[in-house]
N, C-alpha and C positions, 0 to 999 in steps of 0.2 A: 105139683105146683111150685114147691120150694126149689126144685131143680131148675125150673124155667126162670124163676126169679134170680137165681145165682148166675145163670147164663146171661140174663139181661144185664145184670150189674157188671159182669166181666166185659161184655160188649161195650157198655158205656165207658168203662175205664180205658179200654183199648182205643176207642175213638177219641177220647180226651187227650191221650198221649200223642196220637197222630196229629191232632189239631194243634197242640202245643209246639211240636217239632216244625209243623208247617209255618206257624206264625214266626218262629225264630229264623227260619230260612228266609222268609219273606221280608223280614225287617231289613231295610237298606243299611249296608255297612257292617252287619254283624260279622260275617265271614271275612269281609275285606279288612275289618279292623284287626282281626286276628293275624292276617297275613301281612298287613301294611308295615309292621315293624321288622319283618324277616327279610334279610338280604341274602343274595346268592351270587357267587362269582360267575360271570359269563364272558370274561375276556382277560387275557394275559399278554403282556408284551414287555420286552426289555431291550435296551440299546445302550451303547456307550457313545458319548459325544464330547466335544471340546468346546468350552465357552470361556472367553477371556483368559486363555492360556491354562485353564484348569480342566482336567479330565473328570468326567462324571459318568456314573452308572444310573440309568433311569429305569425304574420298574413301574408298570401300570397294571392295576387290578380293576377290571370293570365289574360293576355291581348293579344288580337289579334291586330296586326298592328305595332309591333316593338316598337322602343324607344318611351317613353312617357315623357312629361314634367310635373312636379308636384311642388307644394309648400306645405309647412307645417306651421301651426301656432297654437298657443294657445291664445284664445281670452280673454281679460281682464275680461269680464263679466262671462265667464265659464271656470275657471282655471282647472277644472277636465275633460275637453274635448279636445282631440287632433284632429285637422282637417288636413287631407291630401287632397288637391284639385288636381285632375287629369285633365289636359287640353285635350280638344277635345275627351272626353271619355263618353261612355254610359254604363249603368249597365248591359245590355244584359239580360241573364236569371238568374243571381245571385240574391238571395233574397235581398230586400232592408233593412230588419231589422233582425239582427242575434244576438242571445244571446251568450255571451262568458262565460269564466270560473268563473267569479264573484270573484275570489281571487285577481286578478289584475285589470280586467276590467269587466264591467257589460254587455255591448252590443255594437254593431257596427251598424250604420245606414248609408245609402247611398241615397243622394238626388241630383237631377240635379240642377246645378246652371245655370240659363238661358237655352240655347239650346245646349251648347257645353261642359261645365265642369261638373265633378262629384265630389261632396263633400263627402268624406268618414270621418265620425265622430266616434271616439271611446270614449265612456264614461268610465272613470277610477274611481277607488275608492279613489284616493288621487289627490291633485293638481299636475300638470305636471311641471317638470323642464327640461331645455335643456339637462341636463346630463341623463335624464330618458329614452330617446328613440333615435332610429336611423332609417332612412328610406333610402332604396337603391333599385336598380333594380338587377335582376338576370336573366342570360340567360337561354334558354331552357335546360332542363335536360331530355334527351331522355330516359336514363336508368330508371329514376324515373317517367317517363311519365308526366313531368311537363312542361307547356309552359313558355314563357317569363313572368316574374313576377315583380310586385312591392312588396317589402318586408318591413313590419313594425315590429320592435322589441322594446319591452318595458321592462325595468328592474324594478322588483317589489320593490327592496330595495331603488331605487332612488325616489320612490314615498312616502317615509317614512315621519314622522312628521317634520323632519328638513327642509322640503321644504314647509310645510303648512304655510299659513298666519295666524298670531295670531288673535284670535277673538278680535274685537275692544272693547274699553271701551264703556260703555253705554252712548249714546249721551244725550244731553239735549237741548231743544228748548225754545225760548222766547215766552211769551204770553200765557202760559199754566197754570201758577200758579193759583190754586183754581178752574180751569175749571172742570166741571163734565161731564164725557164722558162715554158712554156705548159702549162696544166692543162685537160683536157677531160673534164668530168663527163658520162658517157654518158647518151644519151637526153634527155628533158625535154619540157615542153610537151605537145603532142598525142601524143607517143610515150612511153608509160610504161615501155617495156622489159619485162623479165620481172617477173612478179608472184608473190610467195611464197604458200605455202598459207594463211597467215593475213593476206594482203592487203598486205604491204609491197611497194611499187613500187621497181623498180631505179632509176628516175630520182631518187627521193628519197634512197635510201641513197647513191648515187653522188655526189650533190650535197653531202650532209652530210659525207661523208668528204673530198671535194675542198675544201670550205671550210676544214676543219681543216688540210689539207695547205697551202693557201694562207697561212693565218695563221702556221703554223710556219715556212714558207719566208720569209715577209716578216719575221718576227721574227729570222730568221737573216741578214737583209740581202739576200735575193734580190729580183729584180724579177719579179713574177708577172703573167701575162696569163691570164685564164680565157675559154674559149670561151662559157661561160654562168655566171653567178653567181646566177641565180634559176631558177624553173621555167618555162623558155621553150624554144621551138624556136630553133635558131641561124639557120637559113635562113628559116623561116616555117612556120606551121601546115600540117600535112598535105603537106609537101614530099615529093618522091621521096627514097628512101634516098641516091641518088647526090648530089642537090643538098644534102641535109642534111649528109652527110659531107664534101663539098667545101667547104661553108661553114665547117666546123670546121678543115679543113686551111688554108683561106684566112686564118683568124685567126692561125694560127701562122706561115705563110709571109710574111705581110704585112711583118714586121720581120725583115730579114736577120740581125739581131743575136741573135735567139732561138736558144738553144743546145740545148734538148731539148723534146720534146713528150711529155706523159704523159697517157694516156687512162685513165679509171677507171670500171670496170664491175663488175657482179655476174654470176656464172655461173649457169646453169640447165640442168636435164636432166629427162627424163621420170621417172626414178627418184629418189625422195626420199633415197635412200641416197648418191647422189653427193656428194662433199665435197672440200674442200681449196682451195688457192690456187695460181694460176699466172700467169705473166707472159709476154707475147708480144712478138716483135720480127721485123723483116723480115730474111729470110735473108741478104741481101747486105750488111747493115749491121753492121760489126764493132763500132762504137760503140753501136749499138742493142743488140747482144748483151751488151756489158759493162754497160750500164745495166739491162737486164732481169735479169741475174744478180745485180747488186748489190741491186736492189729486192726480188727474190724471196727472196734469202737473208735479208735483214733482216726481211721479213714473217714468214717461217717461224720465225726465231729469236725474235722478239719477241711473236708472238701464239700460237704453238703450233699453228697450222693445219697440216693435212696438206700435204705438199709435192708439188704436181703438176709443179713444175719450170719453168724458162724454156723456151719453145718457139718455133719459127718459125711465122709465119702471114702470109697475104697480105691482111690486113685493110686496108681502103681508107686509113685514116689513117696506117698504118705505111708503106704503099707510096708514098704521095704527099706525105709531109712532107719538107721540105728540110733536115731535121736528124735526129739520132738520135731515134727514137720508140719508145715501148712502149705496150702496152695491158695493164692489170692486171685480171685477173678475181679480185677480192678474196676472194670466197667464194661458195658456192652458195645463192642466195636460194630455190631449190626444196627445200632441205634444212631441216627444221623447226628444228634446233638452230642452224644457221648463219644462217637468216633472223632468229632471235632476236638473234644477235650483231650482224648488220648493222643492225638497228633500235635497238641499244643505244648511247646517247651515249658511254659510257665506252669501248666497243669501237671505235666510229667514231673516237675520238681516238687510241686505241692503235694501230690499223692505219695511221692517217694519220701518226703519229710514225714508225712503221717505214718507211713509204714515203719520208719525208724523210731518214731515216737512210741508206737505200739511195742516194738521190740525192746526199747528202753524200759517201758513200764513192766513188761514181762520179767526182765532180769531183776528189776528192783523188787518184784514180788517174791523172788526165790529166797 
């Protein structure tokens, strides 16, 4: 009898749960209210046009779900990138990475911020000024078969040189007078290194940054040797990895007076979301660790890149150099936003100055 009573109670509880679920589903607007605030892209279009003598780029993002809230910003670290963040919005079936006309803008990328917001980033050819763009919404256009849209318009002439930041004067740092430093721009010549989604080659970004580092160090009184200062192979075209790397090590080891070896690269990964900066040293080198920590700290502090930290590695140039050696993975060339940074002259100088600052701090610790 007790068993039957238990079964009866369980049956009653089960039916109560079903009834409650049924009532919630039946209440008008419950599910609709949860979905009403969610937006999804269902349309994309861009075009260039001329109005009153001014050239414009117009981007349209169609949205399901009616009115959408959004914010716009240009971040200090990336002055050539315009961000429009759409609240409570998903990308839907619209492509996440879209090439643009390249006369005004290079490409557009869309990434989810957390679970709710969509960050639409437009990479432009010139730094962005407030007067250069406008963002607004447009109602459905049934005749043109266009849905409710967010419209982004950018004026080409407002991105002209008058809005560019002047290139800074070459910096100088203390503690570098007479220091003998070897710089190793990664890859070169027949070896492009990693290639970004918009075609930037690691060998080119590494050389540009390294040349800035050399200029700043020399301006600070250092004696700088570069394994390469043009787009060439150090050993020779199509050499084996071992021969090429040994040739770079040989440049540094040739002079017993050289004090540090700094190899400059760009990171890459299969996922375009990987990001940040990191610096590597050989595990048994205490001085290498100090140098890596000093440089890594300076880069993170002065550029705002995500900190992947100083780490140990058995890279050939670290293991075989006769002096404290580090290898800097400046940023991810496989990441759309960081590729744009690595190809930007202002950023190339900014990260170079940070590297020199870290080197200066290292020598002042000795």
